[in-house]
C-alpha positions in Angstrom: -17.7 15.7 5.5 -14.5 16.0 3.6 -13.7 15.8 -0.1 -10.8 13.3 -0.4 -8.9 12.6 -3.6 -7.3 9.2 -3.8 -4.6 8.5 -6.5 -4.6 4.8 -7.3 -8.1 4.8 -6.0 -9.2 1.6 -7.9 -6.4 -0.6 -6.5 -6.3 -2.9 -3.5 -5.7 -0.2 -0.9 -7.3 2.7 -2.7 -10.6 1.1 -3.4 -11.0 -0.2 0.1 -10.2 3.2 1.5 -12.8 4.8 -0.8 -15.4 2.4 0.5 -14.5 3.3 4.1 -14.7 7.1 3.4 -18.0 6.8 1.6 -19.4 4.8 4.6 -18.5 7.5 7.0 -20.0 10.3 4.8 -17.1 11.8 2.9 -16.9 12.7 -0.8 -14.4 10.6 -2.7 -12.6 11.5 -6.0 -10.9 8.5 -7.4 -8.0 8.9 -9.9 -6.6 5.8 -11.5 -5.0 5.0 -14.9 -6.1 1.3 -15.0 -2.7 0.2 -16.3 -2.0 -3.3 -17.3 0.4 -3.7 -14.4 -2.7 -4.5 -12.3 -5.5 -6.4 -14.2 -8.0 -3.6 -15.1 -10.9 -6.1 -14.8 -10.0 -6.6 -11.1 -9.8 -2.9 -10.5 -13.2 -2.3 -12.1 -14.6 -5.1 -9.9 -13.1 -3.3 -6.9 -15.0 -0.1 -7.5 -18.2 -1.5 -9.0 -20.3 -0.7 -5.9 -18.8 2.7 -5.4 -19.5 3.8 -9.0 -23.2 4.1 -8.2 -22.6 6.2 -5.1 -23.7 9.9 -5.3 -20.6 11.0 -3.4 -18.1 9.2 -5.6 -16.4 10.4 -8.8 -14.0 8.5 -11.0 -11.3 10.0 -13.3 -9.4 7.7 -15.6 -6.1 9.5 -15.9 -2.4 9.1 -15.2 -0.3 11.0 -12.5 2.5 11.3 -15.1 0.3 13.8 -17.0 1.2 17.0 -15.1 -1.2 19.5 -16.7 -4.2 17.2 -16.6 -3.6 16.4 -12.9 -3.3 20.0 -12.0 -6.5 20.8 -13.9 -8.2 17.9 -12.1 -7.1 19.1 -8.6 -8.2 22.7 -9.4 -11.6 21.5 -10.6 -12.3 19.2 -7.7 -10.6 21.2 -4.9 -10.1 18.3 -2.5 -9.6 18.9 1.2 -6.9 16.3 1.3 -5.1 14.0 -1.2 -4.2 10.4 -0.3 -1.4 9.5 -2.8 -1.3 5.7 -3.3 -0.7 5.5 -7.1 2.6 4.0 -8.2 4.4 1.1 -9.8 4.9 -1.8 -7.4 7.0 -5.0 -7.5 10.6 -5.2 -6.3 11.9 -7.7 -8.8 10.1 -6.0 -11.7 11.4 -2.6 -10.7 15.0 -3.3 -11.8 13.8 -4.5 -15.2 11.4 -1.5 -15.7 13.5 1.2 -14.0 12.5 4.1 -16.3 8.7 3.4 -15.8 9.1 3.1 -12.0 11.0 6.4 -11.9 8.6 8.2 -14.2 5.6 7.1 -12.1 6.9 6.9 -8.6 9.1 10.0 -8.7 7.9 12.1 -11.6 4.2 11.2 -10.8 4.7 12.1 -7.2 6.2 15.4 -8.1 3.2 16.1 -10.4 0.8 15.4 -7.5 2.8 17.7 -5.2 2.9 20.5 -7.9 -0.9 20.0 -8.4 -1.4 20.4 -4.7 0.6 23.6 -4.6 -1.0 25.1 -7.8 -4.6 24.3 -6.7 -4.3 25.2 -3.1 -4.6 21.7 -1.6 -3.1 22.0 1.8 -2.8 18.4 3.1 -1.4 15.1 1.7 -1.0 11.6 2.9 1.6 9.5 1.1 1.7 5.7 1.0 5.3 4.7 1.3 6.8 1.3 2.2 8.5 -0.2 5.2 10.9 -1.8 2.7 12.9 1.4 2.9 14.3 -0.1 6.1 15.8 -3.0 4.1 16.5 -6.3 6.1 15.3 -5.6 9.6 15.1 -8.3 12.3 14.8 -5.8 15.1 11.8 -3.5 15.0 12.6 -0.4 12.9 11.6 3.0 14.1 11.0 6.1 12.0 14.4 7.4 13.3 16.3 4.3 12.2 19.1 4.9 9.7 18.1 3.8 6.3 20.4 1.4 4.4 21.2 1.7 0.7 18.1 0.9 -1.4 18.1 -2.8 -2.4 16.2 -2.2 -5.6 14.7 0.5 -7.9 11.3 0.3 -6.3 12.7 1.2 -2.8 14.9 3.9 -4.3 11.9 5.6 -6.0 9.8 5.5 -2.8 12.6 7.1 -0.8 12.9 9.8 -3.5 9.2 10.3 -3.2 9.6 10.8 0.6 12.3 13.4 0.0 10.2 15.4 -2.5 7.3 15.4 0.0 9.6 16.7 2.8 10.8 19.4 0.5 7.3 20.6 -0.3 6.4 20.5 3.3 9.3 22.7 4.3 9.3 25.1 1.3 5.6 25.4 0.5 4.0 24.6 3.8 2.1 21.5 2.6 0.9 19.5 5.6 2.0 16.0 4.9 2.2 12.5 6.5 4.3 9.7 5.0 3.1 6.3 6.0 5.6 3.5 5.8 3.3 0.5 5.3 4.2 -3.0 6.2 3.2 -5.9 3.9 -0.6 -5.3 3.5 -2.8 -8.3 2.9 -6.6 -9.1 2.7 -9.5 -9.0 0.3 -8.7 -7.5 -3.1 -5.0 -8.2 -2.7 -3.2 -8.5 -6.0 -2.6 -12.0 -7.4 1.2 -11.7 -7.4 1.5 -10.8 -3.7 2.9 -13.4 -1.4 -0.2 -14.2 0.6 -2.4 -14.6 -2.5 0.3 -16.6 -4.3 0.9 -19.0 -1.4 -2.9 -19.5 -1.0 -3.2 -20.4 -4.7 -0.3 -22.8 -4.7 -1.5 -24.5 -1.5 -5.1 -24.7 -2.8 -3.8 -26.2 -6.1 -1.5 -28.7 -4.3 1.6 -27.2 -5.8 5.0 -26.6 -3.9 5.4 -23.3 -2.1 8.8 -21.5 -2.6 10.3 -20.3 0.7 13.3 -18.0 0.9 16.1 -19.0 3.2 14.9 -21.2 6.1 11.5 -19.5 6.4 12.3 -17.8 9.8 12.2 -14.3 8.4 9.4 -12.3 10.0 7.2 -9.4 8.9 4.5 -7.3 10.5 1.8 -8.3 8.1 -0.8 -5.6 8.0 -4.4 -6.5 7.4 -6.2 -4.2 5.0 -8.8 -3.1 7.6 -6.0 -2.0 10.0 -4.2 -0.3 7.1 -7.3 1.6 6.2 -8.0 2.6 9.8 -4.4 4.0 9.9 -4.7 6.0 6.7 -8.0 7.5 7.8 -6.5 8.5 11.1 -3.6 10.1 9.2 -5.9 11.9 6.8 -7.8 13.4 9.8 -4.7 14.5 11.7 -2.1 15.4 9.2 -0.1 18.4 10.3 3.4 19.6 9.5 5.6 16.8 8.2 5.6 13.4 9.8 6.8 9.9 9.0 4.8 7.1 10.6 5.1 3.3 10.5 1.9 1.3 10.1 2.2 -2.4 10.8 0.3 -5.4 12.2 0.2 -6.5 15.8 3.1 -8.9 15.9 5.8 -10.2 13.5 5.0 -13.5 11.8 7.6 -15.7 10.1 7.1 -17.0 6.6 6.7 -20.6 7.8 4.1 -19.5 10.4 2.2 -17.7 7.7 2.2 -20.8 5.5 1.1 -23.0 8.4 -1.9 -20.7 9.0 -2.8 -20.7 5.4 -2.7 -24.5 5.4 -5.1 -24.6 8.3 -7.4 -22.1 6.7 -7.5 -24.1 3.4 -7.6 -27.5 5.0 -4.8 -28.7 2.6 -1.3 -30.1 2.9 1.7 -28.2 1.6 5.1 -29.1 0.1 7.8 -26.5 0.6 10.7 -25.8 -1.7 13.5 -23.9 0.1 15.4 -21.5 -2.1 17.9 -18.7 -1.7 16.5 -15.3 -1.1 17.0 -12.7 -3.9 19.4 -10.0 -2.7 17.1 -7.3 -4.0 14.2 -8.3 -1.7 14.2 -7.7 2.1 13.7 -11.0 3.7 12.7 -9.7 7.2 10.9 -6.5 7.8 9.8 -5.8 11.4 8.4 -2.5 12.5 7.9 -0.5 15.7 4.5 1.2 15.6 4.7 3.1 18.9 4.7 6.5 17.1 1.5 5.6 15.2 -0.1 4.6 18.6 0.9 7.9 20.3 0.5 10.3 17.4 -2.6 8.9 15.7 -4.3 6.7 18.3 -3.7 3.8 15.9 -4.1 0.3 17.2 -4.1 -2.8 14.9 -7.0 -5.0 15.8 -6.9 -7.9 13.4 -4.7 -10.8 14.4 -2.8 -12.6 11.6 -4.8 -15.8 12.3 -8.2 -14.0 12.0 -6.9 -11.8 9.1 -5.9 -14.9 7.0 -9.2 -16.6 7.8 -11.1 -13.6 6.4 -8.8 -13.4 3.4 -9.3 -17.1 2.5 -13.0 -16.8 2.9 -13.0 -14.0 0.3 -10.4 -15.8 -1.9 -12.5 -18.9 -2.1 -15.7 -17.0 -2.8 -14.4 -14.5 -5.3 -11.5 -16.3 -6.9 -8.3 -14.8 -8.2 -6.7 -15.2 -11.7 -3.3 -16.7 -11.9 -0.3 -14.4 -12.4 
């Protein structure tokens, strides 16, 4: 049994990870600030079952509060920290650059300092595959990174640099996971899969960037969580690892599958892709397979079917 502290632990990925860790017998410490960026009512719904679990603790606090975060780490003494908390949203990041920097860079530095001060020796960091920019060929961890397309990507790259520095200078055992587009139950309302499902279900046009051929390795939440757990169990030294789904899926293929799942028709509105958002984002996951024993099991067809089943049962507020 391990004690694992999850920052951003009430969100989409964090809450699902917490459930998985509790199921296998770990102790979970959840840290979340319940900011308005992500509807707090949804976050509380995410963790409702976990709150009554004897091996679960919730702290409502903010990673931007350096002293309080260090005190929390010192009090709880986690065996490992999974750092997921941060501001998300590529388009929003350029309009809220200061907040994104304070949280994604300053907050990450506070988490790292708290690890050093409290003696936490291991950390897993949820980064993003968007650091590769527009990639039609599968990107590897050794691929040269282009200039950041937006503030969000820039802050995630800065977070990676800080983590590498702490690994080299302070000996913190770290693993940076560059996550593909994650989807599944509890996904936020503004994310593409949820947004498309809502529009199709309501009979409204679906906006498609470019000609719809751009592909991504959509990563089902179950496969994502399996990868994070493998990383948490095996973190050593400093590693960067891609986590993605089984095969790239184009935007039009994704929409077609959602249409089948919902049993509806769709009208598509083609539009020019914003320059600040990577249109294609394909990943090579050979390193995750060889280093972690990671193998994504959920096909995009099955994953979307599971998501739609949840979506229709639970419902999702409009953005």
